[in-house]
MARDOLUM-471754 format. One record per residue: residue number from 1; y negated, x negated, z of N, C-alpha, C, O in turn. Coordinates in nm, 3 decimals. Example, Ala and Ser with C-alpha at 12.3 -4.5 7.8 and 13.67 -1.06 7.14 Angstrom:
2
<resi 1, npy 0.569, npx -1.319, npz 0.780, capy 0.450, capx -1.230, capz 0.780, cpy 0.330, cpx -1.320, cpz 0.780, opy 0.332, opx -1.424, opz 0.846>
<resi 2, npy 0.225, npx -1.285, npz 0.708, capy 0.106, capx -1.367, capz 0.714, cpy -0.003, cpx -1.290, cpz 0.787, opy -0.114, opx -1.341, opz 0.804>
END
This chain:
114
<resi 1, npy -1.070, npx -1.016, npz 0.933, capy -1.203, capx -1.074, capz 0.930, cpy -1.229, cpx -1.145, cpz 1.061, opy -1.185, opx -1.098, opz 1.166>
<resi 2, npy -1.298, npx -1.256, npz 1.058, capy -1.332, capx -1.326, capz 1.183, cpy -1.409, cpx -1.234, cpz 1.277, opy -1.496, opx -1.158, opz 1.236>
<resi 3, npy -1.374, npx -1.243, npz 1.404, capy -1.441, capx -1.163, capz 1.504, cpy -1.379, cpx -1.027, cpz 1.529, opy -1.415, opx -0.960, opz 1.625>
<resi 4, npy -1.286, npx -0.985, npz 1.445, capy -1.218, capx -0.857, capz 1.468, cpy -1.094, cpx -0.880, cpz 1.552, opy -1.040, opx -0.990, opz 1.555>
<resi 5, npy -1.049, npx -0.776, npz 1.619, capy -0.934, capx -0.791, capz 1.708, cpy -0.805, cpx -0.734, cpz 1.650, opy -0.709, opx -0.713, opz 1.723>
<resi 6, npy -0.802, npx -0.709, npz 1.519, capy -0.686, capx -0.648, capz 1.456, cpy -0.597, cpx -0.752, cpz 1.391, opy -0.645, opx -0.835, opz 1.313>
<resi 7, npy -0.470, npx -0.749, npz 1.422, capy -0.368, capx -0.826, capz 1.353, cpy -0.290, cpx -0.726, cpz 1.269, opy -0.241, opx -0.626, opz 1.322>
<resi 8, npy -0.279, npx -0.753, npz 1.140, capy -0.214, capx -0.660, capz 1.048, cpy -0.069, cpx -0.698, cpz 1.026, opy -0.038, opx -0.813, opz 0.997>
<resi 9, npy 0.019, npx -0.601, npz 1.038, capy 0.158, capx -0.613, capz 0.997, cpy 0.169, cpx -0.533, cpz 0.868, opy 0.161, opx -0.410, opz 0.868>
<resi 10, npy 0.188, npx -0.605, npz 0.758, capy 0.189, capx -0.542, capz 0.626, cpy 0.327, cpx -0.556, cpz 0.565, opy 0.379, opx -0.667, opz 0.551>
<resi 11, npy 0.384, npx -0.444, npz 0.528, capy 0.511, capx -0.443, capz 0.454, cpy 0.473, cpx -0.415, cpz 0.308, opy 0.431, opx -0.305, opz 0.274>
<resi 12, npy 0.490, npx -0.515, npz 0.224, capy 0.457, capx -0.500, capz 0.082, cpy 0.579, cpx -0.447, cpz 0.008, opy 0.687, opx -0.505, opz 0.016>
<resi 13, npy 0.560, npx -0.338, npz -0.063, capy 0.666, capx -0.277, capz -0.143, cpy 0.615, cpx -0.262, cpz -0.285, opy 0.496, opx -0.241, opz -0.307>
<resi 14, npy 0.704, npx -0.271, npz -0.379, capy 0.669, capx -0.250, capz -0.519, cpy 0.769, cpx -0.152, cpz -0.579, opy 0.851, opx -0.190, opz -0.663>
<resi 15, npy 0.761, npx -0.025, npz -0.536, capy 0.858, capx 0.072, capz -0.586, cpy 0.837, cpx 0.099, cpz -0.735, opy 0.726, opx 0.088, opz -0.787>
<resi 16, npy 0.944, npx 0.134, npz -0.800, capy 0.937, capx 0.168, capz -0.942, cpy 0.852, cpx 0.293, cpz -0.960, opy 0.847, opx 0.380, opz -0.873>
<resi 17, npy 0.785, npx 0.301, npz -1.073, capy 0.711, capx 0.423, capz -1.107, cpy 0.810, cpx 0.537, cpz -1.120, opy 0.919, opx 0.521, opz -1.175>
<resi 18, npy 0.771, npx 0.652, npz -1.070, capy 0.861, capx 0.767, capz -1.078, cpy 0.804, cpx 0.870, cpz -1.174, opy 0.684, opx 0.896, opz -1.177>
<resi 19, npy 0.892, npx 0.928, npz -1.254, capy 0.851, capx 1.025, capz -1.354, cpy 0.935, cpx 1.153, cpz -1.349, opy 0.916, opx 1.242, opz -1.431>
<resi 20, npy 1.026, npx 1.161, npz -1.253, capy 1.112, capx 1.278, capz -1.244, cpy 1.128, cpx 1.316, cpz -1.098, opy 1.113, opx 1.233, opz -1.009>
<resi 21, npy 1.159, npx 1.441, npz -1.074, capy 1.175, capx 1.491, capz -0.938, cpy 1.284, cpx 1.414, cpz -0.864, opy 1.266, opx 1.380, opz -0.747>
<resi 22, npy 1.396, npx 1.388, npz -0.928, capy 1.506, capx 1.316, capz -0.863, cpy 1.464, cpx 1.175, cpz -0.821, opy 1.502, opx 1.129, opz -0.714>
<resi 23, npy 1.387, npx 1.108, npz -0.904, capy 1.339, capx 0.974, capz -0.870, cpy 1.241, cpx 0.978, cpz -0.752, opy 1.244, opx 0.892, opz -0.665>
<resi 24, npy 1.156, npx 1.079, npz -0.751, capy 1.062, capx 1.096, capz -0.641, cpy 1.138, cpx 1.119, cpz -0.511, opy 1.105, opx 1.059, opz -0.408>
<resi 25, npy 1.238, npx 1.206, npz -0.514, capy 1.318, capx 1.234, capz -0.395, cpy 1.390, cpx 1.108, cpz -0.346, opy 1.393, opx 1.081, opz -0.226>
<resi 26, npy 1.448, npx 1.032, npz -0.439, capy 1.518, capx 0.908, capz -0.402, cpy 1.422, cpx 0.811, cpz -0.335, opy 1.456, opx 0.749, opz -0.234>
<resi 27, npy 1.302, npx 0.797, npz -0.392, capy 1.206, capx 0.703, capz -0.335, cpy 1.161, cpx 0.746, cpz -0.195, opy 1.145, opx 0.663, opz -0.106>
<resi 28, npy 1.141, npx 0.876, npz -0.176, capy 1.103, capx 0.925, capz -0.044, cpy 1.214, cpx 0.901, cpz 0.058, opy 1.187, opx 0.863, opz 0.172>
<resi 29, npy 1.339, npx 0.924, npz 0.017, capy 1.451, capx 0.896, capz 0.108, cpy 1.456, cpx 0.748, cpz 0.144, opy 1.478, opx 0.713, opz 0.260>
<resi 30, npy 1.435, npx 0.661, npz 0.047, capy 1.437, capx 0.517, capz 0.072, cpy 1.329, cpx 0.477, cpz 0.172, opy 1.353, opx 0.392, opz 0.258>
<resi 31, npy 1.213, npx 0.537, npz 0.162, capy 1.104, capx 0.505, capz 0.255, cpy 1.129, cpx 0.560, cpz 0.395, opy 1.102, opx 0.492, opz 0.494>
<resi 32, npy 1.182, npx 0.683, npz 0.405, capy 1.176, capx 0.752, capz 0.533, cpy 1.309, cpx 0.791, cpz 0.597, opy 1.309, opx 0.829, opz 0.714>
<resi 33, npy 1.421, npx 0.785, npz 0.527, capy 1.548, capx 0.827, capz 0.586, cpy 1.649, cpx 0.714, cpz 0.587, opy 1.671, opx 0.647, opz 0.486>
<resi 34, npy 1.708, npx 0.692, npz 0.703, capy 1.821, capx 0.600, capz 0.710, cpy 1.937, cpx 0.664, cpz 0.634, opy 1.950, opx 0.786, opz 0.631>
<resi 35, npy 2.020, npx 0.582, npz 0.574, capy 2.134, capx 0.637, capz 0.500, cpy 2.262, cpx 0.569, cpz 0.546, opy 2.259, opx 0.458, opz 0.600>
<resi 36, npy 2.373, npx 0.635, npz 0.524, capy 2.504, capx 0.582, capz 0.560, cpy 2.589, cpx 0.576, cpz 0.434, opy 2.599, opx 0.673, opz 0.360>
<resi 37, npy 2.651, npx 0.459, npz 0.412, capy 2.735, capx 0.447, capz 0.293, cpy 2.875, cpx 0.501, cpz 0.321, opy 2.903, opx 0.550, opz 0.431>
<resi 38, npy 2.961, npx 0.492, npz 0.223, capy 3.096, capx 0.550, capz 0.234, cpy 3.181, cpx 0.482, cpz 0.341, opy 3.279, opx 0.540, opz 0.388>
<resi 39, npy 3.146, npx 0.360, npz 0.379, capy 3.220, capx 0.288, capz 0.484, cpy 3.161, cpx 0.310, cpz 0.622, opy 3.205, opx 0.249, opz 0.720>
<resi 40, npy 3.060, npx 0.398, npz 0.631, capy 3.000, capx 0.430, capz 0.759, cpy 2.892, cpx 0.334, cpz 0.804, opy 2.842, opx 0.345, opz 0.916>
<resi 41, npy 2.854, npx 0.239, npz 0.719, capy 2.750, capx 0.143, capz 0.755, cpy 2.613, cpx 0.206, cpz 0.727, opy 2.589, opx 0.260, opz 0.619>
<resi 42, npy 2.524, npx 0.197, npz 0.827, capy 2.391, capx 0.255, capz 0.814, cpy 2.295, cpx 0.156, cpz 0.750, opy 2.289, opx 0.039, opz 0.790>
<resi 43, npy 2.222, npx 0.204, npz 0.651, capy 2.117, capx 0.125, capz 0.588, cpy 1.985, cpx 0.182, cpz 0.636, opy 1.953, opx 0.297, opz 0.605>
<resi 44, npy 1.906, npx 0.103, npz 0.712, capy 1.781, capx 0.156, capz 0.763, cpy 1.678, cpx 0.177, cpz 0.652, opy 1.672, opx 0.100, opz 0.556>
<resi 45, npy 1.599, npx 0.282, npz 0.667, capy 1.491, capx 0.309, capz 0.571, cpy 1.383, cpx 0.203, cpz 0.585, opy 1.381, opx 0.127, opz 0.681>
<resi 46, npy 1.293, npx 0.200, npz 0.489, capy 1.179, capx 0.108, capz 0.498, cpy 1.100, cpx 0.135, cpz 0.625, opy 1.055, opx 0.042, opz 0.692>
<resi 47, npy 1.082, npx 0.262, npz 0.658, capy 1.006, capx 0.299, capz 0.777, cpy 1.074, cpx 0.251, cpz 0.905, opy 1.008, opx 0.201, opz 0.996>
<resi 48, npy 1.205, npx 0.267, npz 0.912, capy 1.281, capx 0.219, capz 1.029, cpy 1.270, cpx 0.068, cpz 1.042, opy 1.252, opx 0.016, opz 1.152>
<resi 49, npy 1.281, npx -0.003, npz 0.930, capy 1.270, capx -0.149, capz 0.932, cpy 1.132, cpx -0.194, cpz 0.979, opy 1.119, opx -0.288, opz 1.057>
<resi 50, npy 1.027, npx -0.125, npz 0.929, capy 0.892, capx -0.162, capz 0.969, cpy 0.867, cpx -0.130, cpz 1.116, opy 0.800, opx -0.207, opz 1.185>
<resi 51, npy 0.919, npx -0.019, npz 1.165, capy 0.906, capx 0.015, capz 1.307, cpy 0.973, cpx -0.091, cpz 1.394, opy 0.921, opx -0.125, opz 1.501>
<resi 52, npy 1.086, npx -0.142, npz 1.351, capy 1.155, capx -0.247, capz 1.425, cpy 1.069, cpx -0.374, cpz 1.431, opy 1.058, opx -0.437, opz 1.536>
<resi 53, npy 1.009, npx -0.411, npz 1.318, capy 0.922, capx -0.529, capz 1.315, cpy 0.801, cpx -0.510, cpz 1.406, opy 0.762, opx -0.601, opz 1.478>
<resi 54, npy 0.744, npx -0.390, npz 1.402, capy 0.629, capx -0.361, capz 1.486, cpy 0.665, cpx -0.373, cpz 1.635, opy 0.591, opx -0.431, opz 1.713>
<resi 55, npy 0.779, npx -0.317, npz 1.672, capy 0.824, capx -0.323, capz 1.812, cpy 0.850, cpx -0.466, cpz 1.857, opy 0.827, opx -0.501, opz 1.973>
<resi 56, npy 0.898, npx -0.549, npz 1.765, capy 0.924, capx -0.690, capz 1.800, cpy 0.795, cpx -0.768, cpz 1.818, opy 0.789, opx -0.856, opz 1.904>
<resi 57, npy 0.692, npx -0.739, npz 1.740, capy 0.566, capx -0.814, capz 1.748, cpy 0.474, cpx -0.766, cpz 1.859, opy 0.403, opx -0.847, opz 1.920>
<resi 58, npy 0.473, npx -0.637, npz 1.886, capy 0.376, capx -0.576, capz 1.977, cpy 0.362, cpx -0.650, cpz 2.111, opy 0.249, opx -0.673, opz 2.155>
<resi 59, npy 0.470, npx -0.687, npz 2.178, capy 0.454, capx -0.752, capz 2.310, cpy 0.399, cpx -0.894, cpz 2.303, opy 0.364, opx -0.952, opz 2.406>
<resi 60, npy 0.391, npx -0.951, npz 2.183, capy 0.355, capx -1.092, capz 2.171, cpy 0.229, cpx -1.115, cpz 2.089, opy 0.215, opx -1.219, opz 2.025>
<resi 61, npy 0.138, npx -1.020, npz 2.089, capy 0.019, capx -1.031, capz 2.004, cpy -0.067, cpx -1.152, cpz 2.038, opy -0.123, opx -1.214, opz 1.947>
<resi 62, npy -0.080, npx -1.185, npz 2.164, capy -0.160, capx -1.304, capz 2.200, cpy -0.097, cpx -1.431, cpz 2.143, opy -0.169, opx -1.518, opz 2.093>
<resi 63, npy 0.036, npx -1.441, npz 2.150, capy 0.104, capx -1.557, capz 2.094, cpy 0.094, cpx -1.559, cpz 1.941, opy 0.077, opx -1.665, opz 1.881>
<resi 64, npy 0.103, npx -1.441, npz 1.878, capy 0.088, capx -1.432, capz 1.733, cpy -0.053, cpx -1.478, cpz 1.694, opy -0.069, opx -1.555, opz 1.600>
<resi 65, npy -0.153, npx -1.430, npz 1.766, capy -0.292, capx -1.469, capz 1.738, cpy -0.308, cpx -1.621, cpz 1.749, opy -0.373, opx -1.682, opz 1.665>
<resi 66, npy -0.249, npx -1.680, npz 1.852, capy -0.258, capx -1.825, capz 1.869, cpy -0.192, cpx -1.899, cpz 1.753, opy -0.247, opx -1.997, opz 1.702>
<resi 67, npy -0.075, npx -1.851, npz 1.709, capy -0.005, capx -1.914, capz 1.596, cpy -0.084, cpx -1.899, cpz 1.466, opy -0.075, opx -1.984, opz 1.377>
<resi 68, npy -0.163, npx -1.791, npz 1.456, capy -0.247, capx -1.771, capz 1.338, cpy -0.377, cpx -1.851, cpz 1.346, opy -0.458, opx -1.850, opz 1.253>
<resi 69, npy -0.397, npx -1.920, npz 1.458, capy -0.518, capx -2.000, capz 1.476, cpy -0.640, cpx -1.918, cpz 1.516, opy -0.753, opx -1.963, opz 1.500>
<resi 70, npy -0.617, npx -1.797, npz 1.568, capy -0.728, capx -1.712, capz 1.611, cpy -0.769, cpx -1.748, cpz 1.753, opy -0.685, opx -1.774, opz 1.839>
<resi 71, npy -0.898, npx -1.750, npz 1.776, capy -0.949, capx -1.780, capz 1.909, cpy -0.927, cpx -1.661, cpz 2.001, opy -0.921, opx -1.547, opz 1.956>
<resi 72, npy -0.914, npx -1.688, npz 2.131, capy -0.906, capx -1.575, capz 2.225, cpy -1.034, cpx -1.491, cpz 2.214, opy -1.142, opx -1.544, opz 2.190>
<resi 73, npy -1.021, npx -1.363, npz 2.231, capy -1.137, capx -1.274, capz 2.222, cpy -1.227, cpx -1.295, cpz 2.342, opy -1.182, opx -1.293, opz 2.457>
<resi 74, npy -1.354, npx -1.316, npz 2.315, capy -1.450, capx -1.351, capz 2.421, cpy -1.488, cpx -1.234, cpz 2.509, opy -1.528, opx -1.253, opz 2.624>
<resi 75, npy -1.478, npx -1.113, npz 2.458, capy -1.522, capx -0.997, capz 2.537, cpy -1.413, cpx -0.944, cpz 2.629, opy -1.430, opx -0.840, opz 2.693>
<resi 76, npy -1.301, npx -1.015, npz 2.637, capy -1.194, capx -0.974, capz 2.726, cpy -1.101, cpx -0.869, cpz 2.668, opy -1.004, opx -0.831, opz 2.733>
<resi 77, npy -1.130, npx -0.822, npz 2.548, capy -1.042, capx -0.722, capz 2.488, cpy -0.916, cpx -0.789, cpz 2.434, opy -0.909, opx -0.912, opz 2.422>
<resi 78, npy -0.819, npx -0.708, npz 2.402, capy -0.692, capx -0.760, capz 2.353, cpy -0.682, cpx -0.739, cpz 2.202, opy -0.747, opx -0.652, opz 2.145>
<resi 79, npy -0.599, npx -0.822, npz 2.139, capy -0.569, capx -0.801, capz 1.997, cpy -0.486, cpx -0.673, cpz 1.984, opy -0.407, opx -0.640, opz 2.072>
<resi 80, npy -0.506, npx -0.602, npz 1.874, capy -0.426, capx -0.482, capz 1.848, cpy -0.352, cpx -0.501, cpz 1.716, opy -0.395, opx -0.577, opz 1.629>
<resi 81, npy -0.242, npx -0.432, npz 1.704, capy -0.157, capx -0.442, capz 1.585, cpy -0.175, cpx -0.316, cpz 1.501, opy -0.158, opx -0.204, opz 1.551>
<resi 82, npy -0.209, npx -0.335, npz 1.375, capy -0.215, capx -0.223, capz 1.280, cpy -0.106, cpx -0.245, cpz 1.177, opy -0.095, opx -0.354, opz 1.119>
<resi 83, npy -0.026, npx -0.143, npz 1.154, capy 0.090, capx -0.155, capz 1.068, cpy 0.074, cpx -0.063, cpz 0.948, opy 0.034, opx 0.052, opz 0.962>
<resi 84, npy 0.106, npx -0.115, npz 0.830, capy 0.083, capx -0.038, capz 0.708, cpy 0.180, cpx -0.084, cpz 0.599, opy 0.218, opx -0.201, opz 0.593>
<resi 85, npy 0.219, npx 0.009, npz 0.513, capy 0.288, capx -0.025, capz 0.388, cpy 0.180, cpx -0.045, cpz 0.283, opy 0.084, opx 0.030, opz 0.277>
<resi 86, npy 0.196, npx -0.146, npz 0.199, capy 0.105, capx -0.168, capz 0.087, cpy 0.189, cpx -0.177, cpz -0.040, opy 0.285, opx -0.254, opz -0.047>
<resi 87, npy 0.151, npx -0.097, npz -0.140, capy 0.221, capx -0.096, capz -0.268, cpy 0.123, cpx -0.134, cpz -0.379, opy 0.002, opx -0.121, opz -0.363>
<resi 88, npy 0.176, npx -0.180, npz -0.490, capy 0.090, capx -0.217, capz -0.601, cpy 0.026, cpx -0.093, cpz -0.665, opy -0.092, opx -0.093, opz -0.699>
<resi 89, npy 0.106, npx 0.012, npz -0.681, capy 0.061, capx 0.136, capz -0.743, cpy 0.082, cpx 0.252, cpz -0.646, opy 0.152, opx 0.238, opz -0.545>
<resi 90, npy 0.023, npx 0.364, npz -0.677, capy 0.042, capx 0.484, capz -0.596, cpy 0.191, cpx 0.516, cpz -0.590, opy 0.260, opx 0.515, opz -0.692>
<resi 91, npy 0.239, npx 0.545, npz -0.469, capy 0.380, capx 0.578, capz -0.448, cpy 0.388, cpx 0.716, cpz -0.384, opy 0.300, opx 0.754, opz -0.307>
<resi 92, npy 0.493, npx 0.792, npz -0.415, capy 0.509, capx 0.925, capz -0.354, cpy 0.500, cpx 0.920, cpz -0.201, opy 0.451, opx 1.014, opz -0.138>
<resi 93, npy 0.548, npx 0.813, npz -0.141, capy 0.546, capx 0.802, capz 0.005, cpy 0.404, cpx 0.805, cpz 0.061, opy 0.384, opx 0.839, opz 0.177>
<resi 94, npy 0.306, npx 0.770, npz -0.021, capy 0.168, capx 0.773, capz 0.022, cpy 0.114, cpx 0.913, cpz 0.047, opy 0.007, opx 0.929, opz 0.106>
<resi 95, npy 0.186, npx 1.014, npz 0.002, capy 0.142, capx 1.152, capz 0.017, cpy 0.215, cpx 1.222, cpz 0.132, opy 0.198, opx 1.342, opz 0.152>
<resi 96, npy 0.293, npx 1.148, npz 0.206, capy 0.368, capx 1.203, capz 0.319, cpy 0.307, cpx 1.149, cpz 0.447, opy 0.285, opx 1.028, opz 0.459>
<resi 97, npy 0.279, npx 1.234, npz 0.541, capy 0.219, capx 1.193, capz 0.667, cpy 0.331, cpx 1.151, cpz 0.763, opy 0.389, opx 1.235, opz 0.831>
<resi 98, npy 0.360, npx 1.024, npz 0.766, capy 0.466, capx 0.971, capz 0.852, cpy 0.407, cpx 0.870, cpz 0.951, opy 0.286, opx 0.870, opz 0.974>
<resi 99, npy 0.491, npx 0.786, npz 1.009, capy 0.448, capx 0.691, capz 1.112, cpy 0.347, cpx 0.589, cpz 1.063, opy 0.256, opx 0.552, opz 1.137>
<resi 100, npy 0.362, npx 0.542, npz 0.938, capy 0.278, capx 0.435, capz 0.888, cpy 0.212, cpx 0.478, cpz 0.758, opy 0.276, opx 0.540, opz 0.673>
<resi 101, npy 0.083, npx 0.447, npz 0.742, capy 0.020, capx 0.479, capz 0.616, cpy 0.081, cpx 0.399, cpz 0.501, opy 0.129, opx 0.287, opz 0.521>
<resi 102, npy 0.080, npx 0.457, npz 0.382, capy 0.126, capx 0.389, capz 0.261, cpy 0.004, cpx 0.383, cpz 0.168, opy -0.040, opx 0.485, opz 0.116>
<resi 103, npy -0.049, npx 0.263, npz 0.149, capy -0.170, capx 0.244, capz 0.071, cpy -0.142, cpx 0.157, cpz -0.050, opy -0.052, opx 0.073, opz -0.049>
<resi 104, npy -0.221, npx 0.177, npz -0.156, capy -0.215, capx 0.082, capz -0.267, cpy -0.288, cpx -0.044, cpz -0.222, opy -0.365, opx -0.042, opz -0.126>
<resi 105, npy -0.264, npx -0.152, npz -0.292, capy -0.333, capx -0.277, capz -0.260, cpy -0.484, cpx -0.258, cpz -0.266, opy -0.557, opx -0.307, opz -0.180>
<resi 106, npy -0.530, npx -0.186, npz -0.367, capy -0.674, capx -0.161, capz -0.380, cpy -0.727, cpx -0.082, cpz -0.261, opy -0.834, opx -0.113, opz -0.207>
<resi 107, npy -0.654, npx 0.022, npz -0.219, capy -0.696, capx 0.102, capz -0.104, cpy -0.703, cpx 0.019, cpz 0.023, opy -0.791, opx 0.038, opz 0.107>
<resi 108, npy -0.608, npx -0.074, npz 0.038, capy -0.606, capx -0.159, capz 0.157, cpy -0.722, cpx -0.259, cpz 0.155, opy -0.788, opx -0.278, opz 0.257>
<resi 109, npy -0.746, npx -0.321, npz 0.041, capy -0.845, capx -0.428, capz 0.033, cpy -0.990, cpx -0.379, cpz 0.028, opy -1.080, opx -0.446, opz 0.079>
<resi 110, npy -1.014, npx -0.264, npz -0.031, capy -1.151, capx -0.216, capz -0.052, cpy -1.238, cpx -0.224, cpz 0.073, opy -1.345, opx -0.284, opz 0.066>
<resi 111, npy -1.199, npx -0.168, npz 0.187, capy -1.288, capx -0.175, capz 0.304, cpy -1.299, cpx -0.315, cpz 0.364, opy -1.395, opx -0.345, opz 0.435>
<resi 112, npy -1.202, npx -0.400, npz 0.337, capy -1.204, capx -0.534, capz 0.395, cpy -1.287, cpx -0.632, cpz 0.313, opy -1.328, opx -0.736, opz 0.364>
<resi 113, npy -1.313, npx -0.599, npz 0.188, capy -1.391, capx -0.687, capz 0.102, cpy -1.537, cpx -0.647, cpz 0.094, opy -1.618, opx -0.718, opz 0.035>
<resi 114, npy -1.571, npx -0.533, npz 0.153, capy -1.711, capx -0.489, capz 0.146, cpy -1.793, cpx -0.543, cpz 0.261, opy -1.912, opx -0.516, opz 0.270>
END
């Protein structure tokens, strides 16, 4: 919203609906655990990938704000980065307290549209 100092880093995911314990476990691992394949190559979890993006953006928030066409903040405060996963539907990862909140699109938009 204009006048706010928050820049949002949003990772949009559309995980499949889960109906079994094994599917729920797989989805949670995909969100939160790095995995290694049979050749020893590590596949970063969604959370690891988002943390990497956040770390890359954090030092450059003023430049990001300028590229987004945002005016410098008049009160001398700095822009802050808020990072979140957004899914279309409720996902099991939304019930786990980890580094980043996992919200449905409706949950994310509701406070911003009021």
